[in-house]
Backbone as XML, in Angstrom:
<?xml version="1.0"?>
<chain id="A" units="angstrom">
  <residue number="1" name="UNK">
    <atom name="N" x="-65.453" y="-11.867" z="-5.782"/>
    <atom name="CA" x="-64.546" y="-11.775" z="-4.508"/>
    <atom name="C" x="-63.261" y="-12.549" z="-4.807"/>
  </residue>
  <residue number="2" name="UNK">
    <atom name="N" x="-62.149" y="-12.139" z="-4.428"/>
    <atom name="CA" x="-60.857" y="-12.733" z="-4.637"/>
    <atom name="C" x="-60.629" y="-13.660" z="-3.464"/>
  </residue>
  <residue number="3" name="UNK">
    <atom name="N" x="-60.103" y="-14.833" z="-3.746"/>
    <atom name="CA" x="-59.879" y="-15.931" z="-2.755"/>
    <atom name="C" x="-58.412" y="-15.933" z="-2.515"/>
  </residue>
  <residue number="4" name="UNK">
    <atom name="N" x="-57.827" y="-15.479" z="-1.338"/>
    <atom name="CA" x="-56.403" y="-15.395" z="-1.151"/>
    <atom name="C" x="-55.751" y="-16.806" z="-1.146"/>
  </residue>
  <residue number="5" name="UNK">
    <atom name="N" x="-54.589" y="-16.890" z="-1.617"/>
    <atom name="CA" x="-53.805" y="-18.267" z="-1.599"/>
    <atom name="C" x="-52.610" y="-18.082" z="-0.898"/>
  </residue>
  <residue number="6" name="UNK">
    <atom name="N" x="-52.138" y="-19.339" z="-0.467"/>
    <atom name="CA" x="-50.816" y="-19.441" z="0.184"/>
    <atom name="C" x="-50.054" y="-20.554" z="-0.452"/>
  </residue>
  <residue number="7" name="UNK">
    <atom name="N" x="-48.766" y="-20.467" z="-0.291"/>
    <atom name="CA" x="-48.021" y="-21.658" z="-0.848"/>
    <atom name="C" x="-47.526" y="-22.501" z="0.313"/>
  </residue>
  <residue number="8" name="UNK">
    <atom name="N" x="-47.766" y="-23.749" z="0.189"/>
    <atom name="CA" x="-47.415" y="-24.805" z="1.206"/>
    <atom name="C" x="-46.362" y="-25.727" z="0.505"/>
  </residue>
  <residue number="9" name="UNK">
    <atom name="N" x="-45.254" y="-25.945" z="1.079"/>
    <atom name="CA" x="-44.265" y="-26.938" z="0.557"/>
    <atom name="C" x="-44.932" y="-28.361" z="0.460"/>
  </residue>
  <residue number="10" name="UNK">
    <atom name="N" x="-44.668" y="-29.053" z="-0.645"/>
    <atom name="CA" x="-45.247" y="-30.329" z="-0.969"/>
    <atom name="C" x="-44.938" y="-31.256" z="0.238"/>
  </residue>
  <residue number="11" name="UNK">
    <atom name="N" x="-43.787" y="-31.199" z="0.833"/>
    <atom name="CA" x="-43.305" y="-32.049" z="1.935"/>
    <atom name="C" x="-44.134" y="-31.899" z="3.206"/>
  </residue>
  <residue number="12" name="UNK">
    <atom name="N" x="-44.842" y="-30.685" z="3.278"/>
    <atom name="CA" x="-45.689" y="-30.331" z="4.453"/>
    <atom name="C" x="-47.195" y="-30.465" z="4.146"/>
  </residue>
  <residue number="13" name="UNK">
    <atom name="N" x="-47.611" y="-30.653" z="2.895"/>
    <atom name="CA" x="-48.974" y="-30.615" z="2.498"/>
    <atom name="C" x="-49.788" y="-31.787" z="3.273"/>
  </residue>
  <residue number="14" name="UNK">
    <atom name="N" x="-49.224" y="-32.814" z="3.538"/>
    <atom name="CA" x="-49.889" y="-34.001" z="4.144"/>
    <atom name="C" x="-50.491" y="-33.603" z="5.537"/>
  </residue>
  <residue number="15" name="UNK">
    <atom name="N" x="-49.762" y="-32.715" z="6.179"/>
    <atom name="CA" x="-50.247" y="-32.258" z="7.555"/>
    <atom name="C" x="-51.549" y="-31.521" z="7.461"/>
  </residue>
  <residue number="16" name="UNK">
    <atom name="N" x="-51.662" y="-30.627" z="6.430"/>
    <atom name="CA" x="-52.822" y="-29.848" z="6.226"/>
    <atom name="C" x="-54.048" y="-30.593" z="5.664"/>
  </residue>
  <residue number="17" name="UNK">
    <atom name="N" x="-53.677" y="-31.774" z="5.151"/>
    <atom name="CA" x="-54.798" y="-32.728" z="4.662"/>
    <atom name="C" x="-55.119" y="-33.749" z="5.714"/>
  </residue>
  <residue number="18" name="UNK">
    <atom name="N" x="-54.349" y="-33.912" z="6.724"/>
    <atom name="CA" x="-54.658" y="-34.825" z="7.821"/>
    <atom name="C" x="-55.061" y="-34.009" z="9.030"/>
  </residue>
  <residue number="19" name="UNK">
    <atom name="N" x="-56.400" y="-33.892" z="9.200"/>
    <atom name="CA" x="-56.945" y="-32.951" z="10.230"/>
    <atom name="C" x="-56.599" y="-33.476" z="11.695"/>
  </residue>
  <residue number="20" name="UNK">
    <atom name="N" x="-56.464" y="-34.814" z="11.865"/>
    <atom name="CA" x="-56.076" y="-35.320" z="13.227"/>
    <atom name="C" x="-54.713" y="-34.987" z="13.448"/>
  </residue>
  <residue number="21" name="UNK">
    <atom name="N" x="-53.718" y="-35.103" z="12.498"/>
    <atom name="CA" x="-52.318" y="-34.771" z="12.780"/>
    <atom name="C" x="-52.224" y="-33.272" z="12.957"/>
  </residue>
  <residue number="22" name="UNK">
    <atom name="N" x="-52.886" y="-32.496" z="12.177"/>
    <atom name="CA" x="-52.832" y="-31.083" z="12.330"/>
    <atom name="C" x="-53.347" y="-30.615" z="13.754"/>
  </residue>
  <residue number="23" name="UNK">
    <atom name="N" x="-54.316" y="-31.197" z="14.242"/>
    <atom name="CA" x="-54.898" y="-30.941" z="15.536"/>
    <atom name="C" x="-53.903" y="-31.298" z="16.589"/>
  </residue>
  <residue number="24" name="UNK">
    <atom name="N" x="-53.179" y="-32.410" z="16.454"/>
    <atom name="CA" x="-52.258" y="-32.815" z="17.497"/>
    <atom name="C" x="-51.002" y="-31.823" z="17.466"/>
  </residue>
  <residue number="25" name="UNK">
    <atom name="N" x="-50.629" y="-31.394" z="16.297"/>
    <atom name="CA" x="-49.564" y="-30.382" z="16.251"/>
    <atom name="C" x="-49.990" y="-29.076" z="16.936"/>
  </residue>
  <residue number="26" name="UNK">
    <atom name="N" x="-51.121" y="-28.641" z="16.612"/>
    <atom name="CA" x="-51.747" y="-27.465" z="17.220"/>
    <atom name="C" x="-51.795" y="-27.494" z="18.691"/>
  </residue>
  <residue number="27" name="UNK">
    <atom name="N" x="-52.140" y="-28.641" z="19.200"/>
    <atom name="CA" x="-52.287" y="-28.942" z="20.630"/>
    <atom name="C" x="-50.819" y="-28.859" z="21.277"/>
  </residue>
  <residue number="28" name="UNK">
    <atom name="N" x="-49.911" y="-29.524" z="20.597"/>
    <atom name="CA" x="-48.572" y="-29.420" z="21.170"/>
    <atom name="C" x="-48.021" y="-28.040" z="21.099"/>
  </residue>
  <residue number="29" name="UNK">
    <atom name="N" x="-48.267" y="-27.237" z="20.104"/>
    <atom name="CA" x="-47.764" y="-25.902" z="20.059"/>
    <atom name="C" x="-48.408" y="-25.065" z="21.219"/>
  </residue>
  <residue number="30" name="UNK">
    <atom name="N" x="-49.706" y="-25.275" z="21.468"/>
    <atom name="CA" x="-50.303" y="-24.555" z="22.490"/>
    <atom name="C" x="-49.755" y="-24.870" z="23.923"/>
  </residue>
  <residue number="31" name="UNK">
    <atom name="N" x="-49.532" y="-26.227" z="24.145"/>
    <atom name="CA" x="-48.945" y="-26.741" z="25.362"/>
    <atom name="C" x="-47.577" y="-26.076" z="25.568"/>
  </residue>
  <residue number="32" name="UNK">
    <atom name="N" x="-46.759" y="-26.048" z="24.443"/>
    <atom name="CA" x="-45.403" y="-25.500" z="24.474"/>
    <atom name="C" x="-45.572" y="-24.033" z="24.930"/>
  </residue>
  <residue number="33" name="UNK">
    <atom name="N" x="-46.470" y="-23.349" z="24.211"/>
    <atom name="CA" x="-46.554" y="-21.840" z="24.581"/>
    <atom name="C" x="-46.996" y="-21.606" z="26.081"/>
  </residue>
  <residue number="34" name="UNK">
    <atom name="N" x="-47.698" y="-22.635" z="26.663"/>
    <atom name="CA" x="-48.040" y="-22.399" z="28.015"/>
    <atom name="C" x="-47.045" y="-22.988" z="28.943"/>
  </residue>
  <residue number="35" name="UNK">
    <atom name="N" x="-45.836" y="-23.431" z="28.549"/>
    <atom name="CA" x="-44.841" y="-23.983" z="29.339"/>
    <atom name="C" x="-45.067" y="-25.477" z="29.807"/>
  </residue>
  <residue number="36" name="UNK">
    <atom name="N" x="-45.926" y="-26.107" z="29.164"/>
    <atom name="CA" x="-46.156" y="-27.566" z="29.451"/>
    <atom name="C" x="-45.226" y="-28.408" z="28.546"/>
  </residue>
  <residue number="37" name="UNK">
    <atom name="N" x="-43.978" y="-28.313" z="28.977"/>
    <atom name="CA" x="-43.001" y="-29.262" z="28.166"/>
    <atom name="C" x="-42.210" y="-30.095" z="29.065"/>
  </residue>
  <residue number="38" name="UNK">
    <atom name="N" x="-41.591" y="-31.154" z="28.493"/>
    <atom name="CA" x="-40.775" y="-32.043" z="29.344"/>
    <atom name="C" x="-39.561" y="-32.402" z="28.437"/>
  </residue>
  <residue number="39" name="UNK">
    <atom name="N" x="-38.433" y="-32.476" z="29.063"/>
    <atom name="CA" x="-37.160" y="-32.765" z="28.364"/>
    <atom name="C" x="-37.267" y="-34.253" z="27.876"/>
  </residue>
  <residue number="40" name="UNK">
    <atom name="N" x="-36.955" y="-34.538" z="26.649"/>
    <atom name="CA" x="-36.840" y="-35.913" z="26.162"/>
    <atom name="C" x="-35.534" y="-36.321" z="25.572"/>
  </residue>
  <residue number="41" name="UNK">
    <atom name="N" x="-34.492" y="-35.467" z="25.938"/>
    <atom name="CA" x="-33.129" y="-35.857" z="25.449"/>
    <atom name="C" x="-32.930" y="-35.423" z="23.930"/>
  </residue>
  <residue number="42" name="UNK">
    <atom name="N" x="-31.859" y="-36.030" z="23.504"/>
    <atom name="CA" x="-31.400" y="-35.638" z="22.066"/>
    <atom name="C" x="-32.152" y="-36.484" z="21.049"/>
  </residue>
  <residue number="43" name="UNK">
    <atom name="N" x="-32.620" y="-35.941" z="19.975"/>
    <atom name="CA" x="-33.205" y="-36.632" z="18.942"/>
    <atom name="C" x="-32.260" y="-36.669" z="17.722"/>
  </residue>
  <residue number="44" name="UNK">
    <atom name="N" x="-30.999" y="-36.496" z="18.025"/>
    <atom name="CA" x="-29.939" y="-36.345" z="16.939"/>
    <atom name="C" x="-29.851" y="-37.642" z="16.163"/>
  </residue>
  <residue number="45" name="UNK">
    <atom name="N" x="-30.105" y="-38.821" z="16.819"/>
    <atom name="CA" x="-29.935" y="-40.046" z="16.019"/>
    <atom name="C" x="-30.955" y="-40.118" z="14.935"/>
  </residue>
  <residue number="46" name="UNK">
    <atom name="N" x="-32.050" y="-39.301" z="14.999"/>
    <atom name="CA" x="-33.049" y="-39.342" z="13.938"/>
    <atom name="C" x="-32.790" y="-38.354" z="12.709"/>
  </residue>
  <residue number="47" name="UNK">
    <atom name="N" x="-31.662" y="-37.494" z="12.978"/>
    <atom name="CA" x="-31.311" y="-36.550" z="11.962"/>
    <atom name="C" x="-30.708" y="-37.194" z="10.746"/>
  </residue>
  <residue number="48" name="UNK">
    <atom name="N" x="-30.990" y="-36.528" z="9.640"/>
    <atom name="CA" x="-30.487" y="-37.122" z="8.328"/>
    <atom name="C" x="-29.340" y="-36.226" z="7.809"/>
  </residue>
  <residue number="49" name="UNK">
    <atom name="N" x="-28.253" y="-36.891" z="7.219"/>
    <atom name="CA" x="-27.246" y="-36.140" z="6.706"/>
    <atom name="C" x="-27.520" y="-35.708" z="5.275"/>
  </residue>
  <residue number="50" name="UNK">
    <atom name="N" x="-26.549" y="-35.043" z="4.563"/>
    <atom name="CA" x="-26.850" y="-34.408" z="3.328"/>
    <atom name="C" x="-27.263" y="-35.338" z="2.241"/>
  </residue>
  <residue number="51" name="UNK">
    <atom name="N" x="-27.124" y="-36.700" z="2.455"/>
    <atom name="CA" x="-27.599" y="-37.670" z="1.527"/>
    <atom name="C" x="-28.966" y="-38.295" z="1.867"/>
  </residue>
  <residue number="52" name="UNK">
    <atom name="N" x="-29.551" y="-37.750" z="3.015"/>
    <atom name="CA" x="-30.901" y="-38.218" z="3.462"/>
    <atom name="C" x="-30.820" y="-39.435" z="4.290"/>
  </residue>
  <residue number="53" name="UNK">
    <atom name="N" x="-29.576" y="-39.834" z="4.805"/>
    <atom name="CA" x="-29.437" y="-40.992" z="5.531"/>
    <atom name="C" x="-29.387" y="-40.726" z="7.067"/>
  </residue>
  <residue number="54" name="UNK">
    <atom name="N" x="-29.969" y="-41.576" z="7.862"/>
    <atom name="CA" x="-29.987" y="-41.267" z="9.331"/>
    <atom name="C" x="-28.734" y="-42.027" z="9.869"/>
  </residue>
  <residue number="55" name="UNK">
    <atom name="N" x="-28.344" y="-41.750" z="11.152"/>
    <atom name="CA" x="-27.317" y="-42.591" z="11.718"/>
    <atom name="C" x="-27.579" y="-43.994" z="11.792"/>
  </residue>
  <residue number="56" name="UNK">
    <atom name="N" x="-28.943" y="-44.274" z="12.007"/>
    <atom name="CA" x="-29.238" y="-45.786" z="12.091"/>
    <atom name="C" x="-29.131" y="-46.520" z="10.743"/>
  </residue>
  <residue number="57" name="UNK">
    <atom name="N" x="-29.201" y="-45.771" z="9.622"/>
    <atom name="CA" x="-29.084" y="-46.500" z="8.361"/>
    <atom name="C" x="-27.531" y="-46.660" z="8.028"/>
  </residue>
  <residue number="58" name="UNK">
    <atom name="N" x="-26.777" y="-45.696" z="8.324"/>
    <atom name="CA" x="-25.260" y="-45.803" z="8.130"/>
    <atom name="C" x="-24.596" y="-46.870" z="8.985"/>
  </residue>
  <residue number="59" name="UNK">
    <atom name="N" x="-25.128" y="-47.260" z="10.062"/>
    <atom name="CA" x="-24.425" y="-48.141" z="10.968"/>
    <atom name="C" x="-24.602" y="-49.565" z="10.509"/>
  </residue>
</chain>
């Protein structure tokens, strides 16, 4: 029998290896699908520029 394979980016592999984190993400996706969301404002200050630096590091 052939075992199907999928490619997972190395930067995301940790999530699939961490069952607690994956369960939390799945719960959040399900809550979002059901409209159970709340506004948290902008997360822009956590974004990184083309050099991988966040606004907090540059300041």
